C-alpha positions in Angstrom: 55.7 212.6 93.5 55.3 215.2 96.3 51.8 215.5 97.9 51.3 219.1 96.7 52.2 218.2 93.1 50.0 215.1 93.2 47.1 217.2 94.6 47.5 219.8 91.9 47.6 217.2 89.2 44.4 215.6 90.5 42.5 218.9 90.5 43.9 219.7 87.0 42.4 216.4 85.8 39.0 217.2 87.4 38.9 220.6 85.8 39.9 219.2 82.4 37.2 216.5 82.7 34.6 219.2 83.7 35.5 221.4 80.7 35.6 218.4 78.3 32.1 217.2 79.5 30.4 220.5 78.8 32.4 221.3 75.7 31.2 218.1 74.2 27.7 218.9 75.2 27.8 222.3 73.5 29.6 221.3 70.3 28.5 217.7 69.8 25.2 217.2 71.7 24.3 214.1 69.7 27.6 212.4 70.7 27.1 213.6 74.3 23.6 212.1 74.4 24.6 208.8 72.7 28.0 208.0 74.2 28.7 210.2 77.3 25.6 210.2 79.5 23.4 207.4 80.7 23.7 203.7 81.5 26.6 201.8 80.1 28.1 204.9 78.6 31.4 206.7 79.1 30.6 208.5 82.4 29.4 205.2 84.0 32.5 203.3 82.9 34.8 206.1 84.2 32.9 205.7 87.5 33.4 202.0 87.5 37.1 202.2 86.6 37.6 204.7 89.4 36.1 202.5 92.0 37.8 199.4 90.5 41.2 201.1 90.6 40.6 202.2 94.2 39.8 198.6 95.0 43.1 197.4 93.6 45.0 200.1 95.5 43.3 199.2 98.7 44.1 195.5 98.2 47.7 196.2 97.4 48.1 198.4 100.4 46.7 195.8 102.7 48.7 193.0 101.1 52.1 194.8 101.2 51.8 196.5 104.6 49.6 194.2 106.7 52.5 193.0 108.8 53.2 196.5 110.0 49.6 197.1 110.8 47.8 196.5 114.1 44.7 194.3 114.1 42.5 197.4 114.2 44.4 199.0 111.3 44.1 195.8 109.2 40.3 195.7 109.9 40.0 199.3 108.9 42.0 198.9 105.7 40.0 195.7 104.9 36.8 197.8 105.3 38.1 200.4 102.8 39.0 197.7 100.3 35.6 196.0 100.6 33.7 199.3 100.4 35.5 200.2 97.1 34.9 196.7 95.8 31.1 197.0 96.6 31.0 200.4 95.0 32.6 199.1 91.8 30.3 196.1 91.7 27.2 198.2 92.3 28.1 200.6 89.6 27.7 197.9 86.9 25.0 195.9 88.8 27.7 193.2 89.4 28.1 192.7 85.7 24.4 192.0 85.0 24.3 193.9 81.7 27.6 192.4 80.7 26.8 188.7 81.4 23.0 189.1 80.8 21.8 187.3 83.9 18.3 188.1 85.2 17.3 189.9 88.3 15.9 187.6 91.0 12.1 188.2 91.3 12.3 189.3 94.9 14.9 191.9 94.2 13.2 193.1 91.0 10.1 193.9 92.9 11.8 196.3 95.3 14.6 197.6 93.0 13.9 201.0 91.4 15.6 200.0 88.2 14.7 196.3 88.4 18.5 195.5 88.5 20.7 193.3 90.6 22.1 195.9 93.0 21.6 197.2 96.5 21.8 201.0 96.0 18.6 201.2 94.1 16.5 199.1 96.5 13.4 200.8 97.6 13.0 199.9 101.3 10.5 201.2 103.8 12.7 203.0 106.3 16.0 203.5 104.6 17.5 203.9 101.1 20.7 201.9 100.7 22.3 204.6 98.6 22.0 206.9 101.5 24.3 204.6 103.5 26.8 204.7 100.7 26.6 208.4 100.5 27.0 208.8 104.2 30.1 206.6 104.2 31.7 208.6 101.5 30.9 211.9 103.3 32.3 210.6 106.6 35.5 209.4 104.9 36.1 212.3 102.5 34.7 215.3 104.3 33.9 214.9 108.0 36.9 212.9 109.2 39.6 215.0 107.4 38.0 218.2 108.8 37.8 216.8 112.4 41.4 215.7 112.3 42.7 218.6 110.3 45.2 219.9 112.9 46.8 216.4 113.3 46.9 215.8 109.6 49.0 219.0 109.0 52.1 217.3 110.4 54.0 215.7 107.6 54.9 212.7 109.8 51.4 212.2 111.2 50.3 208.6 111.4 46.8 209.7 110.5 47.8 210.1 106.9 47.9 206.3 106.6 44.2 206.1 107.4 42.4 209.3 106.6 41.8 211.0 103.3 43.9 214.2 103.0 42.1 217.5 103.9 43.3 218.8 100.5 40.8 216.4 98.8 37.8 217.7 100.8 36.7 220.1 98.0 36.8 217.2 95.6 34.4 215.3 97.8 32.2 218.4 98.1 31.8 218.7 94.3 29.4 215.7 94.0 27.5 217.0 97.0 27.0 220.3 95.2 25.9 218.4 92.0 23.3 216.4 94.0 22.0 219.5 95.9 21.7 221.5 92.6 20.0 218.7 90.8 17.5 218.2 93.7 16.8 221.9 93.8 16.2 222.2 90.1 14.0 219.0 90.1 11.8 220.6 92.7 11.3 223.9 90.9 8.0 224.3 89.2 8.2 225.8 86.7 11.9 225.1 86.0 14.3 228.0 85.5 15.0 226.9 81.9 14.0 224.3 79.5 15.5 222.1 76.8 18.1 219.4 76.7 20.2 221.0 79.4 17.4 220.7 81.9 16.9 217.0 81.0 20.6 216.4 81.6 20.6 218.1 85.0 17.5 216.3 86.0 18.4 212.8 84.8 22.2 212.7 84.8 23.2 214.7 87.8 23.5 211.4 89.7 25.8 209.9 87.1 28.2 212.9 87.4 27.9 212.7 91.2 29.0 209.1 91.3 31.9 209.7 88.8 33.4 212.5 91.0 32.9 210.3 94.1 34.9 207.4 92.4 37.7 209.7 91.3 38.0 211.3 94.7 38.0 207.9 96.4 40.7 206.7 94.1 42.8 209.8 94.8 42.4 209.3 98.6 43.4 205.6 98.4 46.5 206.6 96.4 47.5 209.1 99.1 46.9 206.6 101.8 49.0 204.0 99.9 51.8 206.6 99.5 51.7 207.3 103.3 52.1 203.6 104.0 55.0 203.4 101.6 56.6 206.4 103.2 56.1 204.9 106.7 57.7 201.6 105.5 60.7 203.4 104.0 61.2 205.5 107.1 61.0 202.4 109.3 63.6 200.6 107.3 66.0 203.6 107.3 65.7 204.2 111.1 69.0 203.3 112.7 68.9 200.5 115.2 69.6 201.5 118.9 73.2 201.1 120.0 74.0 197.9 121.8 75.4 198.1 125.3 78.8 196.7 125.9 79.5 194.5 128.8 83.2 195.4 128.7 
């Protein structure tokens, strides 16, 4: 599948998901509240599946192409794989609600949700979720913009490491969701009332994480495709002619 077609397909999926989410809210609010939003509901599981699929893609990319990677490239791809794995595990508190194990007392005291995860730890000088957020912003927004000129070349080696610039708007969507949610939460009195206000105030974070996971998955797929293209090109490259001693 060509890059432009794949990008168009990805944004089409995002738009359809956006329309479906708010259509369900308008037409079936009870279903929306019971099954779509909140912990262990559809949005959270889509988020987990997005991160989990990105983890698998990252692992397969590293496994198949590690011989053609430099040490630095292997370390970088290993970091991407581990980051996606941690995001997937954190999303479901490493299976705590599935397997039913208790949160260790020391973690429970400093965790905002009393769960076994890092991103909800309430620390004195830094919030771990801020580190995750910064990493996603650097990967999906900052780096592609900085290297935009080099990424425009179809044969650019940067494509094997950097998220495509075409995905920058997708990574900006969760930033807008977070900014809008924070702005509305600070407004007193709020601009409107009712169940919609409750969703924006309490579930903006869930939607933000879902779009992050889907954008990360798309970026990993493009990076994997760039490595496959590089491998195919390398195999097809003609060997240099051998000199004759005659």
